[in-house]
N, C-alpha and C positions, 0 to 999 in steps of 0.2 A: 128205341134202344135205351136201356137204363144205364146210369153211370156205374162205372166199375168201382166196386168197394175195395179199399186197400186193407188187406188182412193184417193183423198184428201177429208177430212171432209168439209162439208159445213159450220159447226159451227167453227169460228176462235178460240174459246176457247177450243175446244175438242182436247186433245192430243191423245185420243184413238178412233179409228174407229173400230167398231165391225160389221163384216159382218156375217149375219145369214140368216136363212130361217124358215118359219113356219113349225112346226112339227119335227124339228131337236132336238133330245134328248141331244146330246152333247152341242148344243147351249144353251139349257135351263139350263144345269149344269154349264157351264162356265160363263154365263153372271153375276150372282150374285158375283162371285169372281172378275171379271173385274171391276164391279161397285164399290165394296168395296175398291179395291186398288186405283182406281181413286179418290174416295172420300177421301182416306187417304192423298193424295197429293193436294187435292183441285182442281182437274181437272174434266172435264166432259167426258162422253162417248157418241159418236154419234153411234146409232144403225141403220144399213141399211139392208133391206131385199134384197138379191141378185135377187130374183124373180121379184122384182119391176122394175129392170133396166136390159135391154137385155144385155148390155156389161158386167155388173157385173156377170150375170148368165153365160155368155160365158167364162169369165175369171176364175171364182171361183166355178163353179158348184159342184165339188166333194171335196172341201176343207173346207167347213164351219164346225165350226165357224172359222173365221180368225180374229186375233187380230193384228191391225196395230197401232204401237206407233210411233208418230212423223214421219210418212211417211215411216216407214220400217215395214215389216212383222215381228211381234214378235213371233206369235204362230199360229198353225193350229190345229184343232180338240180338243185339250185339253190345259188348261192353268195352269201353276204352279204359285201360289200366290207369292212365294218368288222371282222367276225370274221376274215376272211382276213388283213387288215392286222395284227391283233393276233397271229395265229399266226406271221406272217412276221417280226414284230418281235423274237421270241425266237429266238436262234440256238442250236442244239445245241452242246454242248461241243466236239465234234470239228470243227465248222465254225469255232469261235473259234480253236482251236489251229492249224488249217491256213490260216486267213485267208480262207476262202471265204465268199461271200455268205450 
């Protein structure tokens, strides 16, 4: 098994990349929590369907939803609002320099 590649968001303002797939009940439960916490800090969430990209499906097929914050996997399957809030409260140095959320 190869290591999972962490994709980058295509939206430069998105701190959160949310990997999902259609019909995933865990994804449907977690997305509102992720969006609410991102809204709280003024950031955006980029949602990507892993079935739309062959490499994403190969890397993350059994792990959705996957919540990636600032290029690091934050959570898989379920998300805890408090832990996500804490992760979003800390901005990486390059976001502080560029003034992005």
